Backbone atoms as SQL, in Angstrom:
CREATE TABLE atoms (id INTEGER PRIMARY KEY, chain TEXT, resi INTEGER, resn TEXT, atom TEXT, x REAL, y REAL, z REAL);
INSERT INTO atoms VALUES
  (1, 'A', 1, 'MET', 'N', -10.617, -109.115, -75.194),
  (2, 'A', 1, 'MET', 'CA', -11.631, -109.791, -76.049),
  (3, 'A', 1, 'MET', 'C', -11.278, -109.551, -77.034),
  (4, 'A', 2, 'THR', 'N', -10.244, -108.791, -77.261),
  (5, 'A', 2, 'THR', 'CA', -9.795, -108.463, -78.844),
  (6, 'A', 2, 'THR', 'C', -8.636, -109.584, -79.490),
  (7, 'A', 3, 'SER', 'N', -7.872, -110.258, -77.884),
  (8, 'A', 3, 'SER', 'CA', -7.005, -111.285, -78.016),
  (9, 'A', 3, 'SER', 'C', -7.920, -112.776, -78.193),
  (10, 'A', 4, 'ILE', 'N', -9.276, -112.523, -78.114),
  (11, 'A', 4, 'ILE', 'CA', -10.091, -114.030, -78.660),
  (12, 'A', 4, 'ILE', 'C', -9.805, -113.936, -80.166),
  (13, 'A', 5, 'TYR', 'N', -9.917, -112.308, -80.614),
  (14, 'A', 5, 'TYR', 'CA', -9.953, -112.371, -82.505),
  (15, 'A', 5, 'TYR', 'C', -8.971, -112.535, -83.083),
  (16, 'A', 6, 'ASP', 'N', -8.055, -111.835, -82.530),
  (17, 'A', 6, 'ASP', 'CA', -6.332, -111.900, -82.464),
  (18, 'A', 6, 'ASP', 'C', -6.183, -113.724, -83.008),
  (19, 'A', 7, 'ALA', 'N', -6.388, -114.157, -81.680),
  (20, 'A', 7, 'ALA', 'CA', -5.716, -115.669, -81.708),
  (21, 'A', 7, 'ALA', 'C', -6.413, -116.066, -82.818),
  (22, 'A', 8, 'ALA', 'N', -7.859, -115.900, -83.284),
  (23, 'A', 8, 'ALA', 'CA', -8.948, -116.834, -84.179),
  (24, 'A', 8, 'ALA', 'C', -8.390, -116.186, -85.336),
  (25, 'A', 9, 'LEU', 'N', -7.273, -115.255, -85.416),
  (26, 'A', 9, 'LEU', 'CA', -7.108, -114.667, -86.864),
  (27, 'A', 9, 'LEU', 'C', -6.024, -114.837, -87.108),
  (28, 'A', 10, 'ARG', 'N', -5.453, -115.545, -85.768),
  (29, 'A', 10, 'ARG', 'CA', -3.480, -115.791, -86.108),
  (30, 'A', 10, 'ARG', 'C', -3.330, -116.935, -87.664),
  (31, 'A', 11, 'PRO', 'N', -3.724, -117.380, -87.521),
  (32, 'A', 11, 'PRO', 'CA', -3.761, -118.761, -88.610),
  (33, 'A', 11, 'PRO', 'C', -3.620, -117.936, -90.437),
  (34, 'A', 12, 'VAL', 'N', -4.319, -116.995, -90.440),
  (35, 'A', 12, 'VAL', 'CA', -4.536, -116.193, -91.333),
  (36, 'A', 12, 'VAL', 'C', -3.557, -114.997, -91.270),
  (37, 'A', 13, 'GLY', 'N', -3.138, -114.284, -90.291),
  (38, 'A', 13, 'GLY', 'CA', -1.544, -113.444, -90.635),
  (39, 'A', 13, 'GLY', 'C', -2.639, -112.132, -90.368),
  (40, 'A', 14, 'LEU', 'N', -3.540, -112.216, -89.114),
  (41, 'A', 14, 'LEU', 'CA', -4.270, -110.448, -89.481),
  (42, 'A', 14, 'LEU', 'C', -4.715, -110.739, -87.556),
  (43, 'A', 15, 'LYS', 'N', -5.045, -109.674, -87.411),
  (44, 'A', 15, 'LYS', 'CA', -5.342, -108.945, -86.157),
  (45, 'A', 15, 'LYS', 'C', -6.948, -108.234, -86.375),
  (46, 'A', 16, 'ILE', 'N', -7.058, -107.954, -85.063),
  (47, 'A', 16, 'ILE', 'CA', -8.545, -107.723, -85.441),
  (48, 'A', 16, 'ILE', 'C', -9.076, -106.698, -86.338),
  (49, 'A', 17, 'THR', 'N', -7.862, -105.300, -85.603),
  (50, 'A', 17, 'THR', 'CA', -8.354, -104.138, -86.111),
  (51, 'A', 17, 'THR', 'C', -7.981, -104.347, -88.085),
  (52, 'A', 18, 'GLN', 'N', -6.906, -104.610, -88.256),
  (53, 'A', 18, 'GLN', 'CA', -6.510, -105.073, -89.275),
  (54, 'A', 18, 'GLN', 'C', -8.049, -105.517, -90.707),
  (55, 'A', 19, 'PHE', 'N', -8.449, -107.225, -89.493),
  (56, 'A', 19, 'PHE', 'CA', -9.573, -107.795, -90.529),
  (57, 'A', 19, 'PHE', 'C', -10.377, -106.306, -90.508),
  (58, 'A', 20, 'SER', 'N', -11.334, -105.530, -89.453),
  (59, 'A', 20, 'SER', 'CA', -12.133, -104.568, -88.940),
  (60, 'A', 20, 'SER', 'C', -11.567, -103.300, -90.916),
  (61, 'A', 21, 'LEU', 'N', -10.250, -102.459, -90.783),
  (62, 'A', 21, 'LEU', 'CA', -10.419, -102.162, -91.798),
  (63, 'A', 21, 'LEU', 'C', -10.346, -102.704, -92.918),
  (64, 'A', 22, 'LEU', 'N', -10.129, -103.946, -93.332),
  (65, 'A', 22, 'LEU', 'CA', -10.591, -104.787, -94.279),
  (66, 'A', 22, 'LEU', 'C', -12.047, -104.992, -94.299),
  (67, 'A', 23, 'ARG', 'N', -12.515, -105.051, -94.279),
  (68, 'A', 23, 'ARG', 'CA', -14.378, -104.907, -93.851),
  (69, 'A', 23, 'ARG', 'C', -14.434, -103.736, -93.837),
  (70, 'A', 24, 'ALA', 'N', -14.103, -102.586, -93.869),
  (71, 'A', 24, 'ALA', 'CA', -14.449, -101.437, -94.371),
  (72, 'A', 24, 'ALA', 'C', -14.206, -100.970, -94.962),
  (73, 'A', 25, 'LEU', 'N', -13.001, -101.183, -95.520),
  (74, 'A', 25, 'LEU', 'CA', -12.892, -101.157, -97.133),
  (75, 'A', 25, 'LEU', 'C', -14.057, -101.659, -98.313),
  (76, 'A', 26, 'GLU', 'N', -14.112, -102.849, -97.859),
  (77, 'A', 26, 'GLU', 'CA', -15.129, -103.717, -98.915),
  (78, 'A', 26, 'GLU', 'C', -16.316, -102.877, -98.789),
  (79, 'A', 27, 'ARG', 'N', -17.121, -102.391, -97.303),
  (80, 'A', 27, 'ARG', 'CA', -18.261, -101.845, -97.857),
  (81, 'A', 27, 'ARG', 'C', -17.723, -100.394, -98.378),
  (82, 'A', 28, 'LEU', 'N', -17.046, -99.745, -97.960),
  (83, 'A', 28, 'LEU', 'CA', -16.974, -98.350, -99.209),
  (84, 'A', 28, 'LEU', 'C', -16.938, -98.405, -99.866),
  (85, 'A', 29, 'GLY', 'N', -15.893, -99.228, -100.774),
  (86, 'A', 29, 'GLY', 'CA', -15.348, -99.302, -101.263),
  (87, 'A', 29, 'GLY', 'C', -13.657, -98.287, -101.686),
  (88, 'A', 30, 'LYS', 'N', -13.541, -97.099, -102.337),
  (89, 'A', 30, 'LYS', 'CA', -12.313, -96.632, -101.992),
  (90, 'A', 30, 'LYS', 'C', -12.776, -95.310, -101.110),
  (91, 'A', 31, 'ALA', 'N', -12.244, -94.722, -100.067),
  (92, 'A', 31, 'ALA', 'CA', -12.173, -94.195, -99.106),
  (93, 'A', 31, 'ALA', 'C', -11.169, -93.583, -98.278),
  (94, 'A', 32, 'THR', 'N', -10.988, -92.339, -97.577),
  (95, 'A', 32, 'THR', 'CA', -9.953, -91.606, -97.543),
  (96, 'A', 32, 'THR', 'C', -10.266, -92.342, -95.716),
  (97, 'A', 33, 'TYR', 'N', -9.212, -91.659, -94.943),
  (98, 'A', 33, 'TYR', 'CA', -8.820, -92.747, -94.152),
  (99, 'A', 33, 'TYR', 'C', -9.393, -92.134, -92.763),
  (100, 'A', 34, 'GLY', 'N', -9.727, -90.822, -92.834),
  (101, 'A', 34, 'GLY', 'CA', -10.700, -90.300, -92.498),
  (102, 'A', 34, 'GLY', 'C', -12.092, -90.791, -92.501),
  (103, 'A', 35, 'GLU', 'N', -12.846, -91.208, -93.590),
  (104, 'A', 35, 'GLU', 'CA', -13.914, -92.846, -93.337),
  (105, 'A', 35, 'GLU', 'C', -13.546, -93.776, -93.159),
  (106, 'A', 36, 'ILE', 'N', -12.410, -94.205, -93.385),
  (107, 'A', 36, 'ILE', 'CA', -12.176, -95.649, -92.737),
  (108, 'A', 36, 'ILE', 'C', -12.627, -95.337, -91.218),
  (109, 'A', 37, 'ALA', 'N', -11.829, -94.570, -90.947),
  (110, 'A', 37, 'ALA', 'CA', -11.827, -94.197, -89.521),
  (111, 'A', 37, 'ALA', 'C', -13.019, -93.896, -88.549),
  (112, 'A', 38, 'GLU', 'N', -14.136, -93.515, -89.231),
  (113, 'A', 38, 'GLU', 'CA', -15.267, -93.220, -89.039),
  (114, 'A', 38, 'GLU', 'C', -16.227, -94.468, -89.152),
  (115, 'A', 39, 'GLU', 'N', -15.824, -95.703, -90.002),
  (116, 'A', 39, 'GLU', 'CA', -16.400, -96.950, -90.446),
  (117, 'A', 39, 'GLU', 'C', -16.280, -97.924, -89.594),
  (118, 'A', 40, 'ALA', 'N', -15.312, -97.611, -88.970),
  (119, 'A', 40, 'ALA', 'CA', -14.799, -99.120, -88.430),
  (120, 'A', 40, 'ALA', 'C', -14.498, -98.406, -87.372),
  (121, 'A', 41, 'ALA', 'N', -14.428, -96.921, -86.650),
  (122, 'A', 41, 'ALA', 'CA', -14.507, -96.691, -85.130),
  (123, 'A', 41, 'ALA', 'C', -13.644, -96.730, -84.744),
  (124, 'A', 42, 'LEU', 'N', -12.380, -96.172, -85.467),
  (125, 'A', 42, 'LEU', 'CA', -11.384, -96.620, -84.815),
  (126, 'A', 42, 'LEU', 'C', -10.508, -95.224, -85.102),
  (127, 'A', 43, 'ASP', 'N', -9.802, -94.837, -84.434),
  (128, 'A', 43, 'ASP', 'CA', -9.118, -93.149, -84.151),
  (129, 'A', 43, 'ASP', 'C', -7.561, -93.611, -85.277),
  (130, 'A', 44, 'GLN', 'N', -7.619, -91.985, -86.008),
  (131, 'A', 44, 'GLN', 'CA', -6.456, -92.028, -86.917),
  (132, 'A', 44, 'GLN', 'C', -5.156, -92.555, -86.966),
  (133, 'A', 45, 'THR', 'N', -4.563, -92.678, -86.243),
  (134, 'A', 45, 'THR', 'CA', -3.417, -93.386, -85.261),
  (135, 'A', 45, 'THR', 'C', -3.273, -94.358, -85.673),
  (136, 'A', 46, 'THR', 'N', -4.516, -95.429, -85.453),
  (137, 'A', 46, 'THR', 'CA', -5.096, -96.688, -85.566),
  (138, 'A', 46, 'THR', 'C', -5.230, -97.175, -87.039),
  (139, 'A', 47, 'ILE', 'N', -5.755, -96.428, -87.748),
  (140, 'A', 47, 'ILE', 'CA', -5.807, -96.662, -88.955),
  (141, 'A', 47, 'ILE', 'C', -4.559, -96.492, -90.117),
  (142, 'A', 48, 'SER', 'N', -3.946, -95.531, -89.159),
  (143, 'A', 48, 'SER', 'CA', -2.417, -94.800, -90.419),
  (144, 'A', 48, 'SER', 'C', -1.463, -96.202, -90.155),
  (145, 'A', 49, 'ARG', 'N', -1.703, -96.848, -88.677),
  (146, 'A', 49, 'ARG', 'CA', -0.639, -97.952, -88.351),
  (147, 'A', 49, 'ARG', 'C', -0.567, -98.970, -89.391),
  (148, 'A', 50, 'ASN', 'N', -2.398, -99.331, -89.169),
  (149, 'A', 50, 'ASN', 'CA', -2.992, -100.632, -89.782),
  (150, 'A', 50, 'ASN', 'C', -2.571, -100.876, -91.459),
  (151, 'A', 51, 'LEU', 'N', -2.994, -99.392, -91.621),
  (152, 'A', 51, 'LEU', 'CA', -3.030, -99.162, -93.491),
  (153, 'A', 51, 'LEU', 'C', -2.100, -99.598, -93.969),
  (154, 'A', 52, 'LYS', 'N', -1.281, -98.848, -92.984),
  (155, 'A', 52, 'LYS', 'CA', 0.273, -99.072, -93.471),
  (156, 'A', 52, 'LYS', 'C', 0.647, -100.576, -94.028),
  (157, 'A', 53, 'ILE', 'N', 0.424, -101.847, -92.960),
  (158, 'A', 53, 'ILE', 'CA', 1.002, -103.045, -92.900),
  (159, 'A', 53, 'ILE', 'C', -0.308, -103.691, -93.635),
  (160, 'A', 54, 'LEU', 'N', -1.413, -103.403, -94.206),
  (161, 'A', 54, 'LEU', 'CA', -1.991, -104.124, -95.108),
  (162, 'A', 54, 'LEU', 'C', -1.748, -103.417, -96.211),
  (163, 'A', 55, 'ILE', 'N', -1.258, -101.822, -96.865),
  (164, 'A', 55, 'ILE', 'CA', -0.535, -101.845, -98.498),
  (165, 'A', 55, 'ILE', 'C', 0.751, -102.429, -98.407),
  (166, 'A', 56, 'ASN', 'N', 1.521, -102.759, -97.579),
  (167, 'A', 56, 'ASN', 'CA', 3.360, -103.233, -97.788),
  (168, 'A', 56, 'ASN', 'C', 2.610, -104.947, -97.620),
  (169, 'A', 57, 'ALA', 'N', 1.363, -105.434, -97.468),
  (170, 'A', 57, 'ALA', 'CA', 0.765, -106.776, -97.779),
  (171, 'A', 57, 'ALA', 'C', 0.540, -106.572, -99.348),
  (172, 'A', 58, 'GLY', 'N', -0.203, -106.101, -99.521),
  (173, 'A', 58, 'GLY', 'CA', -0.316, -105.954, -100.892),
  (174, 'A', 58, 'GLY', 'C', -2.113, -105.840, -101.039),
  (175, 'A', 59, 'TRP', 'N', -2.551, -106.047, -99.318),
  (176, 'A', 59, 'TRP', 'CA', -3.788, -106.044, -99.841),
  (177, 'A', 59, 'TRP', 'C', -4.628, -104.658, -99.796),
  (178, 'A', 60, 'VAL', 'N', -4.028, -104.141, -99.453),
  (179, 'A', 60, 'VAL', 'CA', -4.577, -102.231, -99.311),
  (180, 'A', 60, 'VAL', 'C', -3.944, -101.479, -100.790),
  (181, 'A', 61, 'SER', 'N', -4.319, -101.073, -101.691),
  (182, 'A', 61, 'SER', 'CA', -3.459, -99.486, -102.156),
  (183, 'A', 61, 'SER', 'C', -4.004, -98.590, -102.207),
  (184, 'A', 62, 'VAL', 'N', -3.432, -97.339, -102.249),
  (185, 'A', 62, 'VAL', 'CA', -3.765, -96.086, -102.013),
  (186, 'A', 62, 'VAL', 'C', -2.813, -95.290, -103.271),
  (187, 'A', 63, 'SER', 'N', -4.022, -94.358, -103.291),
  (188, 'A', 63, 'SER', 'CA', -4.319, -93.243, -104.724),
  (189, 'A', 63, 'SER', 'C', -4.326, -91.218, -103.978),
  (190, 'A', 64, 'VAL', 'N', -3.859, -90.933, -104.711),
  (191, 'A', 64, 'VAL', 'CA', -3.801, -89.612, -104.453),
  (192, 'A', 64, 'VAL', 'C', -5.752, -88.917, -105.019),
  (193, 'A', 65, 'ASP', 'N', -6.373, -88.782, -103.950),
  (194, 'A', 65, 'ASP', 'CA', -7.540, -88.348, -104.237),
  (195, 'A', 65, 'ASP', 'C', -7.216, -87.259, -105.410),
  (196, 'A', 66, 'PRO', 'N', -8.251, -86.735, -106.830),
  (197, 'A', 66, 'PRO', 'CA', -8.078, -85.891, -107.870),
  (198, 'A', 66, 'PRO', 'C', -8.493, -85.288, -107.423),
  (199, 'A', 67, 'GLU', 'N', -9.398, -84.990, -106.471),
  (200, 'A', 67, 'GLU', 'CA', -10.046, -84.137, -106.592),
  (201, 'A', 67, 'GLU', 'C', -9.793, -83.274, -104.893),
  (202, 'A', 68, 'GLN', 'N', -9.105, -83.538, -104.018),
  (203, 'A', 68, 'GLN', 'CA', -8.654, -82.830, -103.528),
  (204, 'A', 68, 'GLN', 'C', -6.838, -82.505, -103.553),
  (205, 'A', 69, 'ASP', 'N', -5.711, -82.454, -102.686),
  (206, 'A', 69, 'ASP', 'CA', -4.459, -81.788, -102.908),
  (207, 'A', 69, 'ASP', 'C', -3.558, -83.787, -102.206),
  (208, 'A', 70, 'ALA', 'N', -2.498, -83.522, -102.287),
  (209, 'A', 70, 'ALA', 'CA', -1.658, -84.959, -102.159),
  (210, 'A', 70, 'ALA', 'C', -2.237, -85.408, -101.317),
  (211, 'A', 71, 'ARG', 'N', -2.116, -84.430, -100.136),
  (212, 'A', 71, 'ARG', 'CA', -2.524, -84.755, -98.170),
  (213, 'A', 71, 'ARG', 'C', -3.663, -85.967, -98.381),
  (214, 'A', 72, 'PHE', 'N', -4.800, -86.275, -99.280),
  (215, 'A', 72, 'PHE', 'CA', -5.559, -86.460, -99.341),
  (216, 'A', 72, 'PHE', 'C', -5.887, -88.047, -100.353),
  (217, 'A', 73, 'ARG', 'N', -5.609, -88.920, -99.412),
  (218, 'A', 73, 'ARG', 'CA', -4.962, -90.473, -99.963),
  (219, 'A', 73, 'ARG', 'C', -6.685, -91.301, -100.090),
  (220, 'A', 74, 'LEU', 'N', -7.125, -91.807, -101.156),
  (221, 'A', 74, 'LEU', 'CA', -7.814, -93.029, -100.785),
  (222, 'A', 74, 'LEU', 'C', -7.204, -94.145, -100.954),
  (223, 'A', 75, 'ALA', 'N', -8.051, -95.022, -99.970),
  (224, 'A', 75, 'ALA', 'CA', -7.253, -96.810, -99.731),
  (225, 'A', 75, 'ALA', 'C', -8.823, -97.166, -100.275),
  (226, 'A', 76, 'ARG', 'N', -8.116, -98.151, -101.145),
  (227, 'A', 76, 'ARG', 'CA', -8.972, -99.224, -101.746),
  (228, 'A', 76, 'ARG', 'C', -8.430, -100.927, -101.217),
  (229, 'A', 77, 'LEU', 'N', -9.549, -101.787, -101.289),
  (230, 'A', 77, 'LEU', 'CA', -9.461, -103.520, -101.047),
  (231, 'A', 77, 'LEU', 'C', -8.947, -103.626, -102.581),
  (232, 'A', 78, 'SER', 'N', -7.493, -104.316, -102.447),
  (233, 'A', 78, 'SER', 'CA', -7.068, -104.727, -103.485),
  (234, 'A', 78, 'SER', 'C', -7.447, -106.206, -103.941),
  (235, 'A', 79, 'LYS', 'N', -7.382, -107.070, -104.962),
  (236, 'A', 79, 'LYS', 'CA', -7.706, -107.951, -105.247),
  (237, 'A', 79, 'LYS', 'C', -7.551, -109.222, -104.058),
  (238, 'A', 80, 'GLU', 'N', -5.557, -108.970, -103.680),
  (239, 'A', 80, 'GLU', 'CA', -5.614, -109.687, -102.988),
  (240, 'A', 80, 'GLU', 'C', -6.014, -109.597, -101.687),
  (241, 'A', 81, 'GLY', 'N', -6.345, -108.133, -101.290),
  (242, 'A', 81, 'GLY', 'CA', -7.215, -108.007, -100.073),
  (243, 'A', 81, 'GLY', 'C', -8.193, -108.513, -100.380),
  (244, 'A', 82, 'VAL', 'N', -9.254, -108.936, -100.896),
  (245, 'A', 82, 'VAL', 'CA', -10.551, -109.891, -101.211),
  (246, 'A', 82, 'VAL', 'C', -10.615, -111.124, -100.614),
  (247, 'A', 83, 'LYS', 'N', -9.439, -111.659, -101.215),
  (248, 'A', 83, 'LYS', 'CA', -8.837, -113.232, -101.126),
  (249, 'A', 83, 'LYS', 'C', -8.592, -113.058, -99.400),
  (250, 'A', 84, 'LYS', 'N', -7.900, -112.030, -99.226),
  (251, 'A', 84, 'LYS', 'CA', -7.478, -112.381, -97.804),
  (252, 'A', 84, 'LYS', 'C', -8.458, -112.465, -96.545),
  (253, 'A', 85, 'LEU', 'N', -8.976, -111.460, -96.857),
  (254, 'A', 85, 'LEU', 'CA', -10.584, -111.090, -96.214),
  (255, 'A', 85, 'LEU', 'C', -11.504, -112.370, -95.941),
  (256, 'A', 86, 'ARG', 'N', -11.657, -112.921, -97.728),
  (257, 'A', 86, 'ARG', 'CA', -12.863, -114.126, -97.709),
  (258, 'A', 86, 'ARG', 'C', -12.127, -115.697, -96.328),
  (259, 'A', 87, 'SER', 'N', -10.544, -115.737, -97.010),
  (260, 'A', 87, 'SER', 'CA', -9.982, -116.684, -95.906),
  (261, 'A', 87, 'SER', 'C', -9.983, -116.357, -94.633),
  (262, 'A', 88, 'ALA', 'N', -9.982, -115.209, -94.460),
  (263, 'A', 88, 'ALA', 'CA', -10.081, -114.663, -92.925),
  (264, 'A', 88, 'ALA', 'C', -11.301, -114.596, -92.324),
  (265, 'A', 89, 'GLU', 'N', -12.263, -114.527, -92.909),
  (266, 'A', 89, 'GLU', 'CA', -14.058, -114.632, -91.936),
  (267, 'A', 89, 'GLU', 'C', -14.174, -116.113, -91.905),
  (268, 'A', 90, 'PRO', 'N', -14.499, -117.135, -91.891),
  (269, 'A', 90, 'PRO', 'CA', -14.629, -118.342, -91.065),
  (270, 'A', 90, 'PRO', 'C', -14.084, -117.915, -89.851),
  (271, 'A', 91, 'TYR', 'N', -12.716, -117.721, -89.670),
  (272, 'A', 91, 'TYR', 'CA', -12.491, -117.652, -88.506),
  (273, 'A', 91, 'TYR', 'C', -12.604, -116.364, -87.737),
  (274, 'A', 92, 'TRP', 'N', -12.946, -115.395, -88.720),
  (275, 'A', 92, 'TRP', 'CA', -13.327, -114.433, -87.131),
  (276, 'A', 92, 'TRP', 'C', -15.497, -114.963, -86.443),
  (277, 'A', 93, 'SER', 'N', -15.464, -115.912, -87.112),
  (278, 'A', 93, 'SER', 'CA', -17.168, -116.307, -87.408),
  (279, 'A', 93, 'SER', 'C', -16.806, -116.927, -86.141),
  (280, 'A', 94, 'VAL', 'N', -16.125, -118.195, -86.126),
  (281, 'A', 94, 'VAL', 'CA', -15.935, -118.997, -85.002),
  (282, 'A', 94, 'VAL', 'C', -15.400, -117.964, -83.711),
  (283, 'A', 95, 'ALA', 'N', -14.088, -117.088, -83.598),
  (284, 'A', 95, 'ALA', 'CA', -14.180, -116.210, -82.515),
  (285, 'A', 95, 'ALA', 'C', -15.771, -115.554, -82.199),
  (286, 'A', 96, 'GLN', 'N', -16.134, -114.879, -83.243),
  (287, 'A', 96, 'GLN', 'CA', -17.630, -114.063, -82.584),
  (288, 'A', 96, 'GLN', 'C', -18.508, -115.321, -82.049),
  (289, 'A', 97, 'ARG', 'N', -18.699, -116.841, -82.467),
  (290, 'A', 97, 'ARG', 'CA', -19.110, -117.392, -81.401),
  (291, 'A', 97, 'ARG', 'C', -18.684, -117.800, -80.545),
  (292, 'A', 98, 'ARG', 'N', -17.746, -117.843, -80.300),
  (293, 'A', 98, 'ARG', 'CA', -17.113, -117.877, -78.832),
  (294, 'A', 98, 'ARG', 'C', -17.421, -116.556, -78.169),
  (295, 'A', 99, 'VAL', 'N', -16.725, -115.608, -79.138),
  (296, 'A', 99, 'VAL', 'CA', -17.438, -114.404, -77.343),
  (297, 'A', 99, 'VAL', 'C', -18.719, -114.601, -77.311),
  (298, 'A', 100, 'GLU', 'N', -19.831, -114.607, -78.377),
  (299, 'A', 100, 'GLU', 'CA', -21.332, -114.542, -77.740),
  (300, 'A', 100, 'GLU', 'C', -21.624, -115.586, -76.866),
  (301, 'A', 101, 'GLY', 'N', -20.685, -116.752, -77.319),
  (302, 'A', 101, 'GLY', 'CA', -20.929, -117.982, -75.886),
  (303, 'A', 101, 'GLY', 'C', -20.932, -117.844, -74.385),
  (304, 'A', 102, 'GLY', 'N', -19.599, -117.453, -74.745),
  (305, 'A', 102, 'GLY', 'CA', -18.858, -117.099, -73.516),
  (306, 'A', 102, 'GLY', 'C', -19.069, -115.774, -72.776),
  (307, 'A', 103, 'VAL', 'N', -19.748, -114.974, -73.168),
  (308, 'A', 103, 'VAL', 'CA', -20.609, -113.838, -72.894),
  (309, 'A', 103, 'VAL', 'C', -21.872, -113.816, -72.326),
  (310, 'A', 104, 'GLN', 'N', -22.388, -114.888, -72.732),
  (311, 'A', 104, 'GLN', 'CA', -24.067, -115.479, -72.286),
  (312, 'A', 104, 'GLN', 'C', -23.812, -116.679, -70.910),
  (313, 'A', 105, 'GLY', 'N', -22.401, -117.315, -71.256),
  (314, 'A', 105, 'GLY', 'CA', -22.615, -118.191, -70.047),
  (315, 'A', 105, 'GLY', 'C', -21.983, -117.236, -69.162),
  (316, 'A', 106, 'PHE', 'N', -21.156, -115.913, -68.924),
  (317, 'A', 106, 'PHE', 'CA', -20.338, -115.452, -67.660),
  (318, 'A', 106, 'PHE', 'C', -21.200, -114.402, -66.946),
  (319, 'A', 107, 'LEU', 'N', -22.277, -113.992, -68.450),
  (320, 'A', 107, 'LEU', 'CA', -22.974, -112.743, -67.123),
  (321, 'A', 107, 'LEU', 'C', -24.245, -113.243, -67.437),
  (322, 'A', 108, 'ASN', 'N', -24.858, -112.670, -66.076),
  (323, 'A', 108, 'ASN', 'CA', -26.617, -112.799, -66.463),
  (324, 'A', 108, 'ASN', 'C', -27.344, -111.478, -65.958),
  (325, 'A', 109, 'GLY', 'N', -28.200, -111.305, -66.350),
  (326, 'A', 109, 'GLY', 'CA', -29.273, -110.371, -66.084),
  (327, 'A', 109, 'GLY', 'C', -28.998, -108.934, -67.490),
  (328, 'A', 110, 'PRO', 'N', -29.268, -107.945, -66.454),
  (329, 'A', 110, 'PRO', 'CA', -28.835, -106.808, -67.343),
  (330, 'A', 110, 'PRO', 'C', -27.712, -106.439, -67.713),
  (331, 'A', 111, 'ALA', 'N', -26.956, -106.614, -67.271),
  (332, 'A', 111, 'ALA', 'CA', -25.367, -106.408, -67.533),
  (333, 'A', 111, 'ALA', 'C', -25.013, -107.585, -68.465),
  (334, 'A', 112, 'ASN', 'N', -25.832, -108.639, -69.377),
  (335, 'A', 112, 'ASN', 'CA', -25.637, -109.418, -69.630),
  (336, 'A', 112, 'ASN', 'C', -25.943, -108.746, -71.065),
  (337, 'A', 113, 'LYS', 'N', -27.744, -108.384, -70.896),
  (338, 'A', 113, 'LYS', 'CA', -28.493, -107.746, -72.687),
  (339, 'A', 113, 'LYS', 'C', -26.966, -106.782, -72.898),
  (340, 'A', 114, 'GLN', 'N', -26.517, -105.834, -71.907),
  (341, 'A', 114, 'GLN', 'CA', -25.942, -104.554, -72.215),
  (342, 'A', 114, 'GLN', 'C', -24.646, -105.451, -73.444),
  (343, 'A', 115, 'LEU', 'N', -24.462, -106.244, -72.600),
  (344, 'A', 115, 'LEU', 'CA', -22.849, -106.729, -73.116),
  (345, 'A', 115, 'LEU', 'C', -22.826, -107.319, -74.281),
  (346, 'A', 116, 'LEU', 'N', -24.347, -107.986, -74.890),
  (347, 'A', 116, 'LEU', 'CA', -24.263, -108.408, -75.685),
  (348, 'A', 116, 'LEU', 'C', -25.448, -107.381, -76.801),
  (349, 'A', 117, 'GLU', 'N', -25.709, -106.531, -76.443),
  (350, 'A', 117, 'GLU', 'CA', -25.928, -105.116, -77.426),
  (351, 'A', 117, 'GLU', 'C', -24.943, -104.787, -77.934),
  (352, 'A', 118, 'ALA', 'N', -23.973, -105.080, -77.183),
  (353, 'A', 118, 'ALA', 'CA', -22.526, -104.281, -77.391),
  (354, 'A', 118, 'ALA', 'C', -22.110, -104.933, -78.637),
  (355, 'A', 119, 'LEU', 'N', -21.931, -106.089, -77.941),
  (356, 'A', 119, 'LEU', 'CA', -21.341, -107.104, -79.635),
  (357, 'A', 119, 'LEU', 'C', -22.030, -107.332, -80.925),
  (358, 'A', 120, 'GLU', 'N', -23.593, -107.433, -80.308),
  (359, 'A', 120, 'GLU', 'CA', -24.674, -107.076, -81.456),
  (360, 'A', 120, 'GLU', 'C', -24.142, -105.783, -82.638),
  (361, 'A', 121, 'THR', 'N', -23.442, -104.623, -81.381),
  (362, 'A', 121, 'THR', 'CA', -23.611, -103.418, -82.724),
  (363, 'A', 121, 'THR', 'C', -21.461, -103.411, -83.017),
  (364, 'A', 122, 'LEU', 'N', -21.040, -104.696, -82.256),
  (365, 'A', 122, 'LEU', 'CA', -19.688, -104.766, -82.480),
  (366, 'A', 122, 'LEU', 'C', -19.859, -104.930, -84.091),
  (367, 'A', 123, 'GLN', 'N', -20.241, -106.643, -84.237),
  (368, 'A', 123, 'GLN', 'CA', -21.075, -107.137, -85.320),
  (369, 'A', 123, 'GLN', 'C', -21.119, -105.950, -86.868),
  (370, 'A', 124, 'ARG', 'N', -22.006, -105.551, -86.315),
  (371, 'A', 124, 'ARG', 'CA', -22.912, -104.886, -87.488),
  (372, 'A', 124, 'ARG', 'C', -21.271, -103.883, -87.983),
  (373, 'A', 125, 'VAL', 'N', -20.436, -103.532, -86.966),
  (374, 'A', 125, 'VAL', 'CA', -19.913, -102.195, -87.997),
  (375, 'A', 125, 'VAL', 'C', -18.692, -103.226, -88.801),
  (376, 'A', 126, 'ALA', 'N', -18.361, -104.528, -88.172),
  (377, 'A', 126, 'ALA', 'CA', -17.682, -105.377, -89.174),
  (378, 'A', 126, 'ALA', 'C', -18.264, -105.785, -90.348),
  (379, 'A', 127, 'ILE', 'N', -19.273, -106.254, -90.034),
  (380, 'A', 127, 'ILE', 'CA', -20.101, -106.588, -91.504),
  (381, 'A', 127, 'ILE', 'C', -20.948, -105.825, -91.764),
  (382, 'A', 128, 'LYS', 'N', -20.689, -104.412, -91.599),
  (383, 'A', 128, 'LYS', 'CA', -21.939, -103.362, -92.327),
  (384, 'A', 128, 'LYS', 'C', -21.319, -103.807, -94.141);
C-alpha cells in the first residue's frame, strides 16, 4: 500500500513516511524526535533517517531544547516545509481515494470493514 502513496508523491519528491513526518510536525509545532515518532506512529530509526532527509532539503529545522541537555533536539517545519507539504497534499489525496476505492472493490464483508477502519485510522494520523 505504501507503494501507491510513494508513487503518487513522487512528482513532489516525497515518500509517504516523509509526508507523514511533515504532517506530524505541522500538527505539533516543534517537537522532540520521540514526540514525532509517537505522533506519526513510526519507530525512532525511521524518524531519524527521514528527518535527516527533510532537514537536508531545508523543509525541517532542528534546534537544541533549551530545557533539556544537548541530546534533546527539537524539530520544526520550516516555511519551505510548509510549501512542500501544501504542494504534496493534492497528490496524497489522489492516492488516498485510490486506496479507498481499491479496497472497497477488492474486499467484501467483515474484512473490508476492518481494512477501511484501519485506513480511516491512518488518515486521521496523517491529517491530525
